[in-house]
C-alpha positions in Angstrom: 8.4 -17.8 2.1 9.1 -17.0 -1.6 12.3 -16.5 -3.5 13.1 -13.6 -5.8 16.1 -13.5 -8.1 17.2 -10.1 -9.3 19.6 -10.0 -12.3 22.1 -7.1 -12.7 25.5 -5.8 -11.8 24.2 -3.3 -9.2 22.8 -4.3 -5.8 20.7 -1.1 -5.6 17.4 -2.8 -6.5 18.0 -5.8 -4.2 18.9 -3.5 -1.3 15.7 -1.5 -1.9 13.6 -4.7 -2.0 15.1 -5.8 1.3 14.0 -2.4 2.8 10.5 -2.8 1.6 8.1 -4.0 4.2 5.9 -5.6 1.5 8.7 -8.2 0.9 9.7 -8.9 4.5 10.2 -12.6 5.1 10.9 -13.4 1.5 14.4 -14.5 0.2 16.0 -12.1 -2.2 18.9 -13.3 -4.3 21.1 -11.5 -6.9 23.1 -12.6 -9.8 25.1 -10.7 -12.4 23.8 -12.0 -15.7 21.6 -14.4 -17.7 24.0 -17.4 -17.6 24.2 -17.3 -13.8 20.4 -16.9 -13.6 19.9 -20.0 -15.6 22.3 -21.9 -13.4 20.4 -20.7 -10.3 17.0 -21.9 -11.6 18.6 -25.2 -12.6 19.8 -25.8 -9.0 16.9 -24.6 -7.0 13.3 -23.2 -7.2 12.8 -19.5 -7.8 9.3 -17.9 -7.8 10.0 -14.5 -9.3 12.8 -13.3 -11.6 13.4 -9.5 -12.1 15.5 -8.9 -15.2 18.5 -6.7 -15.6 17.3 -3.1 -16.0 20.1 -2.5 -18.6 18.9 -5.2 -21.0 16.2 -4.7 -23.6 12.8 -6.4 -23.6 13.8 -8.4 -26.6 16.8 -9.9 -24.6 14.5 -10.4 -21.6 12.0 -12.4 -23.6 14.7 -14.7 -25.0 15.9 -15.3 -21.4 12.3 -15.8 -20.3 11.8 -18.8 -22.6 15.0 -20.4 -21.3 14.1 -19.8 -17.7 10.7 -21.4 -18.1 12.3 -24.5 -19.6 13.9 -24.9 -16.2 11.1 -23.6 -14.0 7.8 -23.5 -15.9 5.9 -21.6 -13.1 8.4 -18.8 -12.7 7.0 -15.3 -13.0 9.1 -12.7 -14.9 9.1 -9.0 -14.2 10.9 -7.3 -17.1 12.9 -4.1 -16.4 14.3 -2.2 -19.4 15.8 1.2 -20.3 12.9 1.8 -22.7 9.8 -0.1 -23.8 8.2 0.4 -27.2 4.5 -0.6 -28.1 5.8 -3.6 -30.0 7.8 -4.6 -27.0 4.7 -4.4 -24.7 2.8 -6.6 -27.1 5.6 -9.1 -27.3 5.8 -9.2 -23.5 2.1 -9.9 -23.3 2.3 -12.7 -25.8 5.2 -14.2 -23.8 3.1 -14.1 -20.6 5.5 -11.8 -18.8 4.1 -10.9 -15.4 4.8 -7.2 -15.6 7.0 -4.7 -17.5 8.6 -1.5 -16.4 10.7 1.1 -18.2 13.1 3.6 -16.7 12.8 5.8 -14.7 11.7 3.1 -12.1 9.5 3.5 -9.1 11.1 1.0 -6.7 8.0 0.6 -4.5 5.8 -0.1 -7.5 8.2 -2.8 -8.7 8.3 -4.2 -5.2 4.5 -4.3 -4.9 4.3 -6.1 -8.2 6.9 -8.6 -7.0 4.8 -9.2 -3.9 1.8 -9.8 -6.1 3.8 -12.3 -8.2 4.8 -14.1 -5.0 1.2 -14.4 -3.8 0.1 -15.7 -7.2 0.8 -19.4 -6.6 -1.0 -21.6 -9.1 -0.7 -18.6 -11.3 -2.3 -18.6 -14.8 -1.6 -15.6 -16.9 -5.2 -14.5 -17.6 -4.3 -12.2 -20.5 -4.8 -13.4 -24.1 -3.7 -11.3 -27.1 -6.4 -11.3 -29.8 -5.1 -8.5 -32.0 -1.6 -7.3 -31.5 -1.0 -4.2 -33.6 0.5 -1.3 -31.8 -2.4 1.0 -33.0 -5.1 -1.7 -32.2 -4.5 -4.0 -29.3 -7.4 -6.3 -28.3 -7.1 -8.6 -25.2 -9.2 -11.2 -23.4 -8.6 -10.9 -19.7 -9.9 -13.0 -16.8 -11.9 -11.2 -14.1 -9.3 -11.1 -11.3 -8.0 -8.1 -9.4 -4.4 -9.3 -10.0 -5.1 -9.4 -13.8 -6.4 -5.9 -13.7 -3.4 -4.6 -11.9 -1.0 -6.3 -14.4 -3.0 -5.0 -17.4 -2.9 -1.4 -16.1 0.9 -1.8 -15.8 1.2 -2.9 -19.4 -1.1 -0.2 -20.6 0.9 2.4 -18.7 4.0 1.5 -20.8 1.9 1.2 -24.0 0.9 4.9 -23.6 4.4 6.2 -22.7 5.1 9.4 -24.7 1.6 9.4 -26.3 -0.5 11.2 -23.8 1.1 14.5 -22.5 3.2 14.1 -19.4 3.4 11.4 -16.8 0.7 13.0 -14.7 -1.8 13.0 -17.6 -0.9 9.4 -18.4 -1.4 8.3 -14.8 -4.8 10.0 -14.7 -5.8 8.2 -17.9 -4.7 4.9 -16.4 -6.8 5.7 -13.3 -9.8 6.0 -15.6 -8.9 2.9 -17.5 -8.5 0.9 -14.3 -11.8 2.1 -12.9 -13.8 1.0 -15.9 -12.0 -2.3 -16.1 -12.7 -3.0 -12.5 -16.4 -2.0 -13.0 -16.6 -4.5 -15.8 -14.9 -7.3 -13.8 -17.0 -6.6 -10.7 -20.4 -5.9 -12.1 -20.2 -7.8 -15.4 -18.0 -10.7 -14.4 -18.5 -11.0 -10.6 -14.7 -11.2 -10.2 -15.1 -14.8 -11.4 -11.8 -15.9 -12.9 -13.7 -18.1 -15.3 -15.4 -15.0 -16.8 -13.6 -12.9 -19.4 -13.6 -9.2 -20.3 -12.6 -8.1 -23.8 -10.5 -4.9 -23.8 -9.4 -2.9 -26.9 -6.9 -0.1 -26.8 -6.9 1.8 -30.2 -4.9 4.9 -31.2 -5.7 7.2 -34.1 -4.0 10.4 -35.1 -6.3 12.4 -32.9 -7.5 10.2 -30.1 -6.9 7.2 -27.8 -9.9 4.9 -27.6 -10.6 2.2 -25.0 -13.4 -0.3 -25.5 -14.6 -2.7 -22.8 -17.1 -5.5 -23.2 -18.1 -7.7 -20.2 -20.2 -10.9 -20.1 -22.8 -9.4 -17.8 -26.5 -8.5 -18.3 -25.7 -4.8 -18.5 -27.4 -2.1 -16.4 -30.0 0.6 -16.4 -28.1 3.8 -17.4 -30.8 6.0 -15.8 -29.9 4.4 -12.4 -26.4 5.9 -12.8 -27.6 9.5 -13.0 -25.8 10.3 -9.7 -22.5 9.3 -11.4 -23.0 11.6 -14.3 -23.6 14.8 -12.4 -20.9 17.4 -12.5 -18.7 18.0 -9.5 -15.5 19.8 -8.6 -12.5 17.6 -9.5 -10.9 18.4 -6.1 -14.0 17.2 -4.2 -14.3 14.1 -6.3 -10.7 13.1 -5.8 -10.7 13.8 -2.1 -13.8 11.7 -1.6 -12.3 8.8 -3.6 -9.1 9.0 -1.6 -11.0 8.9 1.7 -13.0 5.8 0.5 -9.8 4.1 -0.7 -8.1 4.7 2.8 -11.0 2.7 4.4 -10.7 -0.1 1.8 -13.7 0.9 -0.2 -14.0 1.1 -4.0 -14.8 4.5 -5.4 -18.2 3.4 -6.6 -20.1 6.1 -8.4 -17.3 8.5 -7.6 -15.1 6.4 -9.7 -17.1 7.2 -12.8 -17.0 10.9 -11.8 -13.3 10.7 -11.9 -13.4 8.9 -15.3 -15.5 11.7 -16.7 -13.1 14.3 -15.5 -10.2 12.6 -17.2 -11.5 11.5 -20.6 -13.3 13.5 -23.1 -16.1 11.1 -24.0 -17.8 8.1 -22.3 -20.3 6.1 -24.3 -22.3 3.0 -23.5 -24.1 0.5 -25.7 -27.8 0.0 -25.3 -27.5 -3.1 -23.1 -24.9 -1.4 -20.9 -22.3 -4.1 -21.0 -19.9 -2.2 -23.4 -18.3 1.2 -22.9 -16.1 3.4 -24.9 -13.6 5.9 -23.4 -12.2 8.5 -25.8 -9.3 10.8 -24.9 -8.5 13.4 -27.5 -4.9 14.0 -28.3 -3.5 17.6 -28.5 
């Protein structure tokens, strides 16, 4: 059984966590502020701390450093009224487990808290190589958990940049699919292997670059994944496969091509560019 500490004046989040089946059997505590949280971690072990949704990421990161002085292995999930690109990068540098801005999806936060609880012997797995808001380069370990965390950070990074929330979510679906392909086929989901990921933004486009450590692939062998297909049929097939626990496979790349404007591979096949034009 793990222990989650939720900071804030309202019990709404804690009550919602207790109703979530994903967190059944885990102990959920609450406290009203940072000082009390520090006392709690001084007196007993806490696995996951969820910050006050009314405090800024800057305040959360200052608290994060103090919490880790008391419990080095604690995982921090930062909630904030708003998250800027600079704040996302600062959270990545501070090895925050995940970051959420309002409006919150309680179930999504609960799922991330469950993942944090399961990540015993946790190592961050995300290294910031270049931390400019318009050019973020990361080195990430080939773990499914790392992929899910990175998608969460990227979701906040693109807030307000790509159309509405639906368009942003579709773009993140494409990002996740290519990231998982790189981890699975290029890195064999070996945590010792590393993928390099760059998210760049220009005045007219968002560009994602992925480079994996694998041998690459024969692009002609993926002809089935480049054929056109109705978006409704592609999505329905992918959902049916997901319900049975299968990865989308070639259908995943069909979805990617429906979402982004350009997909380009290097000659070897171990690097790929996704380009999304901005209106």
